[in-house]
ZAKEKOL-495521 format. One record per residue: x, y, z of N, C-alpha, C, O in turn; residue in one letter; residue number from 1. Coordinates in steps of 0.05 Angstrom, whole numbers, m for minus. Each point is the difference from the previous one (the first is absolute). Example, Ala and Ser with C-alpha at 12.3 -4.5 7.8 and 13.67 -1.06 7.14 Angstrom:
% residues 2
{r {264 m114 156} {m18 24 0} {18 24 0} {21 0 13} "A" 1} {r {m28 21 m27} {16 24 1} {m15 22 14} {10 22 4} "S" 2} 
% end
This chain:
% residues 209
{r {95 3023 m3046} {20 9 m23} {5 m20 m14} {1 m21 13} "X" 1} {r {4 21 m44} {8 m17 m18} {17 9 m17} {m10 17 m15} "X" 2} {r {41 m24 10} {13 5 m17} {15 m17 m15} {4 m23 9} "X" 3} {r {5 31 m30} {10 m25 m22} {32 21 m16} {4 24 1} "X" 4} {r {8 m41 m10} {25 12 m7} {18 m22 m17} {12 m20 9} "X" 5} {r {m15 31 m37} {14 m26 m17} {m10 m24 m4} {15 m17 m10} "X" 6} {r {m41 11 17} {m8 m26 m2} {2 m13 m30} {m10 13 m18} "X" 7} {r {23 m38 11} {2 m9 m22} {m6 m41 9} {8 m13 19} "X" 8} {r {m22 4 m40} {m9 m23 6} {1 m18 m32} {m5 9 m23} "X" 9} {r {11 m35 30} {m8 m13 m23} {m5 m30 10} {10 m11 19} "X" 10} {r {m30 m1 m39} {m7 m24 18} {13 m31 m16} {m10 m22 m1} "X" 11} {r {35 29 m10} {17 m21 m8} {19 19 m22} {m7 19 m14} "X" 12} {r {32 m30 17} {23 17 m16} {1 3 m27} {15 15 m11} "X" 13} {r {m37 m33 m2} {m5 6 m23} {m22 17 m9} {m6 2 m24} "X" 14} {r {m8 12 46} {m23 15 m6} {11 27 m1} {24 1 6} "X" 15} {r {m37 21 m11} {m1 21 m3} {m4 9 32} {m15 m9 16} "X" 16} {r {34 30 m14} {0 14 28} {m12 23 0} {1 17 m18} "X" 17} {r {m18 m17 45} {m25 18 5} {19 25 10} {20 m8 11} "X" 18} {r {m22 38 m12} {15 14 12} {m32 18 14} {m21 5 m11} "X" 19} {r {29 m1 33} {m23 13 19} {2 30 m1} {24 8 0} "X" 20} {r {m40 11 0} {7 23 6} {3 7 33} {m9 m17 15} "X" 21} {r {20 39 m3} {0 m10 32} {m25 22 10} {m10 20 m12} "X" 22} {r {7 m28 28} {m24 11 11} {7 10 32} {18 m10 14} "X" 23} {r {m35 32 m5} {4 9 30} {m27 7 8} {m11 17 m13} "X" 24} {r {m3 m28 36} {m30 1 1} {1 10 30} {1 m19 16} "X" 25} {r {m1 39 m6} {m7 2 25} {m23 m13 17} {m19 m11 m11} "X" 26} {r {20 13 41} {m22 m13 8} {m29 14 m2} {m2 23 7} "X" 27} {r {m16 m36 m16} {m27 5 0} {m9 15 m35} {m20 12 m7} "X" 28} {r {44 m19 m8} {0 7 m29} {m4 m31 m20} {9 m23 4} "X" 29} {r {m26 34 m23} {m13 m27 m18} {18 8 m31} {7 21 m10} "X" 30} {r {m6 m49 0} {6 11 m31} {m10 m26 m13} {m1 m23 10} "X" 31} {r {m6 34 m38} {m16 m17 m16} {26 m12 m23} {20 13 m4} "X" 32} {r {m24 m31 m4} {24 m11 m21} {m9 m5 m19} {m12 m22 0} "X" 33} {r {11 35 m24} {m17 m9 m27} {19 m17 m21} {25 4 2} "X" 34} {r {m34 m19 m18} {13 m10 m15} {m8 m25 m21} {m16 m15 12} "X" 35} {r {20 8 m30} {m13 m22 m24} {8 m32 18} {11 m3 22} "X" 36} {r {m19 m14 m37} {1 m23 17} {30 m5 m15} {7 8 m22} "X" 37} {r {7 m23 41} {33 m12 m8} {22 23 4} {23 m3 m8} "X" 38} {r {m30 26 21} {19 18 4} {16 m2 23} {20 13 6} "X" 39} {r {m33 m36 11} {15 1 28} {m8 12 26} {13 5 20} "X" 40} {r {m42 m3 m26} {m18 16 29} {m3 m19 22} {8 4 23} "X" 41} {r {m20 m28 m33} {m3 m27 27} {39 2 6} {5 12 21} "X" 42} {r {14 m20 m32} {20 m2 9} {16 20 13} {19 m8 13} "X" 43} {r {m26 39 m17} {5 17 15} {m14 1 30} {10 11 19} "X" 44} {r {m35 m26 m19} {m23 0 18} {20 m23 26} {6 5 24} "X" 45} {r {m3 m24 m38} {11 m29 10} {26 7 17} {6 m10 22} "X" 46} {r {11 32 m38} {24 9 7} {m3 14 28} {19 0 16} "X" 47} {r {m37 10 m12} {m1 20 21} {m21 m16 26} {m5 8 23} "X" 48} {r {m2 m27 m34} {m13 m23 18} {20 m17 15} {m8 m14 18} "X" 49} {r {28 15 m23} {24 m19 m1} {m8 m33 m15} {16 m18 m1} "X" 50} {r {m37 16 m8} {m3 m19 m24} {19 m12 m14} {2 m24 m4} "X" 51} {r {16 43 m6} {19 1 m19} {25 14 16} {m1 17 18} "X" 52} {r {27 m30 m34} {26 20 13} {11 21 m26} {2 m8 m23} "X" 53} {r {5 32 29} {9 10 m21} {32 m10 0} {12 m8 19} "X" 54} {r {0 12 m51} {20 m10 m8} {23 23 17} {20 m4 15} "X" 55} {r {m34 29 m26} {15 18 14} {m21 26 14} {m23 8 m4} "X" 56} {r {35 m4 12} {m19 30 19} {m11 m3 27} {5 m20 14} "X" 57} {r {m18 37 m5} {m12 4 30} {m28 4 11} {m10 22 m7} "X" 58} {r {m3 m34 19} {m29 5 9} {3 2 34} {8 m14 19} "X" 59} {r {m20 36 m24} {m9 9 31} {m27 14 9} {m11 20 m10} "X" 60} {r {4 m35 31} {m27 7 8} {0 m3 33} {4 m18 17} "X" 61} {r {m10 46 m19} {1 7 36} {33 6 4} {11 18 m12} "X" 62} {r {3 m36 31} {25 5 1} {17 m26 1} {23 m4 9} "X" 63} {r {m46 m17 m25} {13 m23 m11} {6 m7 m27} {m18 2 m17} "X" 64} {r {46 m9 12} {8 m7 m26} {m4 m26 m11} {16 m18 4} "X" 65} {r {m39 15 m18} {m16 m20 m1} {15 m20 m23} {m5 m24 0} "X" 66} {r {22 35 m16} {21 m13 m10} {29 m17 18} {12 m19 m10} "X" 67} {r {m7 28 29} {16 m20 20} {m9 m15 15} {16 m13 14} "X" 68} {r {m39 10 m14} {m17 m17 19} {0 m31 m19} {m4 m6 m24} "X" 69} {r {10 m14 54} {8 m27 m14} {m42 m9 m6} {m21 12 5} "X" 70} {r {27 m35 m16} {m31 m16 m12} {m16 6 24} {m19 15 m1} "X" 71} {r {28 m28 26} {m20 m8 26} {m3 33 10} {m23 7 6} "X" 72} {r {44 12 m3} {m8 30 7} {m21 19 m22} {m17 16 9} "X" 73} {r {22 m22 m36} {m19 5 m12} {m27 m6 m8} {m15 15 m13} "X" 74} {r {9 m43 25} {m24 m14 m2} {m21 9 29} {m24 m5 3} "X" 75} {r {43 18 16} {m11 0 28} {m4 38 m2} {m17 13 14} "X" 76} {r {32 m3 m29} {m6 31 m5} {m19 6 m19} {m13 21 2} "X" 77} {r {7 m39 m23} {m22 5 m21} {m30 m9 20} {m19 15 0} "X" 78} {r {19 m40 15} {m18 m8 7} {m15 22 24} {m24 1 4} "X" 79} {r {41 11 6} {m8 23 21} {m2 31 m13} {m14 16 13} "X" 80} {r {25 m5 m37} {3 31 m4} {m13 m3 m28} {m7 24 m3} "X" 81} {r {0 m37 m21} {m5 2 m18} {m27 m18 m9} {m2 m25 2} "X" 82} {r {m18 45 m13} {m26 m20 m19} {2 m5 m23} {m1 19 m16} "X" 83} {r {4 m40 8} {m1 m4 m33} {m25 m5 m10} {m14 m20 7} "X" 84} {r {6 40 m29} {m23 m17 m15} {12 m11 m26} {12 16 m15} "X" 85} {r {m12 m38 8} {3 m15 m20} {m17 m3 m32} {m23 m9 m1} "X" 86} {r {31 13 m11} {m20 m1 m29} {m13 m24 9} {m23 6 7} "X" 87} {r {30 m37 m6} {m8 m20 3} {m7 m5 23} {16 9 16} "X" 88} {r {m38 m22 m5} {m12 m12 16} {24 m17 19} {9 m21 m11} "X" 89} {r {3 28 42} {11 m13 19} {m15 m20 19} {10 m17 14} "X" 90} {r {m39 23 m17} {m14 m8 23} {3 m25 8} {6 m13 m20} "X" 91} {r {m6 m5 43} {1 m25 3} {m29 m10 m9} {m20 8 12} "X" 92} {r {18 m28 m33} {m17 m16 m7} {m22 m11 20} {m25 3 m3} "X" 93} {r {36 m15 20} {m10 m15 18} {m12 1 24} {m10 m16 15} "X" 94} {r {16 57 m14} {m12 13 18} {m22 20 m7} {3 12 m21} "X" 95} {r {m21 m9 33} {m23 20 m2} {10 28 m1} {24 1 6} "X" 96} {r {m37 24 m13} {15 25 5} {12 13 26} {21 12 3} "X" 97} {r {m42 m18 17} {14 9 26} {22 m17 9} {18 7 17} "X" 98} {r {m20 m30 m31} {25 m25 17} {29 18 m16} {20 6 14} "X" 99} {r {m22 m1 m38} {20 17 m13} {11 23 12} {23 8 0} "X" 100} {r {m48 1 12} {20 32 13} {10 m11 29} {20 10 11} "X" 101} {r {m35 m29 m2} {13 m9 26} {31 m8 m4} {18 6 16} "X" 102} {r {m16 m20 m38} {29 m12 m4} {17 27 m9} {22 3 9} "X" 103} {r {m30 10 m22} {17 20 m4} {13 17 31} {22 6 9} "X" 104} {r {m46 m5 m2} {8 17 34} {22 m22 15} {21 7 12} "X" 105} {r {m32 m37 m16} {19 m14 12} {33 1 m12} {20 m2 14} "X" 106} {r {m23 4 m36} {29 8 m15} {14 24 12} {23 0 9} "X" 107} {r {m38 17 m10} {11 29 4} {10 m1 33} {15 18 8} "X" 108} {r {m24 m39 10} {m1 m4 25} {m16 21 13} {10 11 20} "X" 109} {r {m32 m6 m28} {m14 22 20} {m22 m18 9} {m1 m23 m6} "X" 110} {r {m16 36 21} {m18 m7 21} {m29 m3 m23} {m4 22 m11} "X" 111} {r {m10 m38 3} {m30 m1 m6} {m17 21 4} {m9 2 23} "X" 112} {r {4 14 m39} {m29 22 15} {m19 m6 m21} {1 11 m22} "X" 113} {r {m18 m28 28} {m30 5 m14} {m6 26 m13} {0 5 m24} "X" 114} {r {m3 9 39} {m10 28 5} {13 18 m32} {m12 15 m17} "X" 115} {r {41 m24 18} {10 12 m24} {m1 m18 m20} {0 12 m22} "X" 116} {r {m2 m34 20} {m2 m20 m26} {m29 7 m16} {m2 0 m25} "X" 117} {r {m19 5 44} {m22 m1 m6} {m3 36 m21} {m7 6 m23} "X" 118} {r {15 7 43} {1 32 m14} {17 4 m32} {m2 18 m17} "X" 119} {r {19 m43 19} {20 5 m25} {m22 m12 m22} {2 7 m23} "X" 120} {r {m19 m24 30} {m17 m15 m18} {m19 13 m4} {m10 m5 m23} "X" 121} {r {m4 24 39} {m21 13 m7} {9 20 m22} {m11 5 m21} "X" 122} {r {38 8 32} {1 30 m17} {0 m12 m26} {m7 14 m18} "X" 123} {r {16 m44 12} {7 m9 m29} {m26 m13 m11} {0 m12 m21} "X" 124} {r {m23 13 38} {m24 m9 m9} {5 m29 m5} {m5 m8 m23} "X" 125} {r {17 m11 41} {2 m29 m4} {m7 m8 27} {5 m24 4} "X" 126} {r {m14 36 13} {m7 m14 30} {m18 m18 m3} {m1 m17 18} "X" 127} {r {m19 14 m40} {m18 m16 7} {12 m28 m14} {m15 m20 2} "X" 128} {r {40 15 m13} {14 m22 m7} {16 m8 19} {14 m20 m5} "X" 129} {r {m12 35 35} {18 m15 13} {9 m31 10} {21 m8 10} "X" 130} {r {m46 m4 m18} {m3 m26 2} {9 m21 m20} {7 m23 5} "X" 131} {r {m7 35 m28} {m3 m17 m22} {33 m2 m11} {19 15 3} "X" 132} {r {m22 m38 m16} {27 m11 m3} {11 15 m27} {m17 13 m12} "X" 133} {r {46 m13 0} {7 14 m17} {m5 m4 m29} {1 16 m19} "X" 134} {r {m7 m46 20} {m13 4 m34} {m30 m4 1} {m14 m12 m16} "X" 135} {r {5 26 39} {m30 7 m11} {0 31 2} {m20 10 11} "X" 136} {r {37 7 m18} {3 27 m3} {4 7 m26} {12 m16 m15} "X" 137} {r {m20 45 1} {2 2 m19} {30 14 m11} {18 0 17} "X" 138} {r {m14 9 m39} {27 6 m6} {2 23 20} {15 5 18} "X" 139} {r {m42 12 m32} {11 30 28} {0 m1 28} {11 18 14} "X" 140} {r {m22 m35 m6} {1 m7 27} {20 m13 10} {5 m1 25} "X" 141} {r {11 m13 m45} {32 m17 15} {16 20 m3} {20 m1 15} "X" 142} {r {m23 21 m32} {17 26 m2} {0 27 32} {18 14 9} "X" 143} {r {m46 m20 m3} {m2 14 23} {10 m11 22} {10 13 17} "X" 144} {r {m13 m50 m16} {9 m4 20} {32 1 2} {11 5 21} "X" 145} {r {2 m8 m44} {29 2 m7} {6 28 23} {12 m1 22} "X" 146} {r {m24 24 m35} {1 26 15} {m6 m1 29} {9 20 11} "X" 147} {r {m20 m36 4} {m8 m3 23} {13 m10 16} {m1 5 24} "X" 148} {r {20 m25 m38} {14 m15 8} {31 18 9} {16 m4 18} "X" 149} {r {m17 23 m39} {30 16 m4} {m5 26 25} {17 13 10} "X" 150} {r {m40 m13 m6} {m10 28 22} {m2 m13 27} {10 15 17} "X" 151} {r {m18 m38 m8} {m12 m2 21} {22 0 27} {m6 m1 24} "X" 152} {r {34 2 m36} {14 3 26} {14 21 m1} {24 m1 5} "X" 153} {r {m35 22 m12} {7 26 m4} {23 2 m1} {15 0 20} "X" 154} {r {m7 1 m50} {36 0 m1} {8 36 m8} {m13 20 m5} "X" 155} {r {38 m25 8} {13 31 m1} {m1 4 m38} {m8 20 m11} "X" 156} {r {15 m39 1} {0 0 m31} {m19 m17 m14} {m3 m24 7} "X" 157} {r {m10 35 m25} {m22 m10 m16} {11 m3 m24} {14 19 m8} "X" 158} {r {m15 m41 m10} {12 1 m20} {m26 m13 m16} {m12 m15 15} "X" 159} {r {2 17 m41} {m23 m9 m10} {7 3 m32} {6 20 m13} "X" 160} {r {m11 m49 1} {6 m5 m27} {m16 m2 m13} {m6 m24 m2} "X" 161} {r {m12 43 m17} {m22 m4 m16} {m19 m8 22} {m11 m23 1} "X" 162} {r {6 48 20} {m24 m2 19} {m31 m3 m17} {m18 m12 11} "X" 163} {r {14 21 m32} {m21 17 m15} {m10 m18 m24} {m21 6 m12} "X" 164} {r {40 m30 6} {2 m2 m30} {m32 m9 m4} {m15 12 m15} "X" 165} {r {7 m37 33} {m25 m12 m5} {m23 13 12} {m22 m12 1} "X" 166} {r {25 34 9} {m23 15 7} {m17 19 m10} {17 16 m9} "X" 167} {r {m40 m4 3} {m20 19 m11} {5 30 16} {4 m2 24} "X" 168} {r {m5 22 m34} {4 20 5} {m8 6 32} {18 10 15} "X" 169} {r {m44 m16 m5} {m3 m1 21} {19 m12 18} {15 13 14} "X" 170} {r {m14 m40 m14} {12 m14 19} {40 0 m1} {17 m13 11} "X" 171} {r {m18 35 m32} {34 5 m5} {4 21 21} {18 m2 16} "X" 172} {r {m46 31 m16} {1 14 16} {0 m5 28} {10 18 15} "X" 173} {r {m18 m36 m7} {m4 m11 20} {24 m11 13} {5 4 24} "X" 174} {r {14 m23 m43} {19 m19 7} {20 29 10} {6 6 23} "X" 175} {r {1 7 m47} {16 24 1} {3 21 29} {19 8 13} "X" 176} {r {m45 m6 m11} {m9 16 29} {7 m15 21} {15 12 16} "X" 177} {r {m21 m31 m10} {10 m18 21} {32 4 0} {16 13 14} "X" 178} {r {m14 m26 m30} {34 m3 1} {15 34 4} {21 3 12} "X" 179} {r {m34 16 m22} {11 26 8} {m6 4 32} {16 14 14} "X" 180} {r {m35 m23 m5} {m14 17 25} {17 m25 23} {0 8 23} "X" 181} {r {10 m30 m26} {7 m24 15} {30 13 m2} {6 11 21} "X" 182} {r {12 m9 m39} {19 20 m2} {4 24 17} {19 1 17} "X" 183} {r {m37 17 m20} {m7 22 13} {4 m7 31} {21 4 12} "X" 184} {r {m41 m15 m2} {m7 m12 24} {26 m10 19} {5 4 24} "X" 185} {r {11 m20 m45} {25 m12 18} {21 12 m10} {20 m15 m1} "X" 186} {r {m17 36 m6} {25 18 m11} {16 m18 m17} {25 2 3} "X" 187} {r {m36 m22 m23} {12 m10 m17} {4 9 m31} {m17 12 m13} "X" 188} {r {39 m20 5} {5 5 m27} {m16 m18 m21} {m2 m24 4} "X" 189} {r {m11 36 m28} {m14 m17 m10} {15 m3 m33} {1 19 m16} "X" 190} {r {6 m35 12} {6 m7 m29} {m12 m15 m21} {4 m24 1} "X" 191} {r {m21 34 m23} {m13 m20 m18} {14 5 m31} {7 21 m12} "X" 192} {r {m7 m45 7} {8 m4 m27} {m24 m11 m16} {m14 m18 10} "X" 193} {r {8 30 m38} {m17 m6 m14} {2 11 m28} {16 17 m7} "X" 194} {r {m35 m28 m10} {m6 17 m31} {m27 15 5} {m5 16 m19} "X" 195} {r {m14 m17 40} {m18 12 10} {m2 32 m1} {1 13 21} "X" 196} {r {m4 m2 m42} {m1 31 3} {m22 15 6} {m2 24 0} "X" 197} {r {m17 m46 8} {m21 12 18} {7 14 35} {m15 14 13} "X" 198} {r {40 m24 m7} {8 2 31} {19 23 m2} {13 7 20} "X" 199} {r {m11 5 m43} {27 15 0} {m12 29 11} {21 13 7} "X" 200} {r {m39 0 m3} {m8 24 9} {m4 m6 36} {m7 17 17} "X" 201} {r {13 m38 m13} {m1 m6 32} {33 9 11} {3 9 22} "X" 202} {r {12 m11 m36} {22 2 7} {14 26 m4} {m4 14 m20} "X" 203} {r {20 m8 38} {22 24 m7} {23 m3 m17} {10 14 m18} "X" 204} {r {m5 m37 29} {36 m10 m12} {m10 m22 m20} {m15 m19 6} "X" 205} {r {26 22 m27} {m3 m25 m28} {32 m7 m1} {16 7 17} "X" 206} {r {m11 m21 m35} {23 m9 m9} {m6 m19 m24} {m21 m13 3} "X" 207} {r {34 9 m23} {m2 m14 m18} {25 m19 m12} {23 9 m7} "X" 208} {r {m33 m38 6} {33 m16 m9} {m6 m1 m34} {17 m10 m15} "X" 209} 
% end
C-alpha cells in the first residue's frame, strides 16, 4: 500500500513550489503518472523513494511513514523494499553486468542467487551481456540493466522513471510486461512516470501532473 497526503516540495526557497495530488494505492495496484517534462514527475518519484524530503505532507508505504524516518533508516528501508528504475544509468562502470546485480543484492543485504539474476537477465534479453562491462553496452541494454538492478532484490515497491524512453515498440512491450509480471509475482506496487503514451493501455489507474 502506498499513500500520500498534502505533499509539497521546492528545490530552493526562491524556486517554484511543487504541489502533488494525493494518492492511495492498495496492495497489488499499479499507477501510471503522465505529464510533460518539467512538471515534477521525477521529483514526485524521488519523494516516494525517500531520495527527497517534502516540505509538508505525508508518505506511507505499507505501515511505514517514510517522511518520518532518519536518513539512515530511509536508506535501509529503500535498499530492502524499493526498486528504482532511473532515467540515467546508475550502474557501476568498473563492474560487469552480473557484478552490478550482485552489488545490488549486497546493498539490499540479500543472499546472492545466480538463478534469479540469470532469469531476470533472460527475461530482459541481455543474458548474453552478463560478462560485459557497462561501457560495452548499448543505450537500450543499459536501460534494461537498470531495470534488472531494480528488480533483482524482489522489492515491494517498484518506481520507474521513463523506463521505455529509449526502447523500440518490441522492447517497450517486453520491459513493461516484465515490470508488471514482477510486481504481480511479489505483490508489489508499480508506479511508472512517463510521457510515453504507448504504455497507457497497460494500466487501469492513471494520473496526470
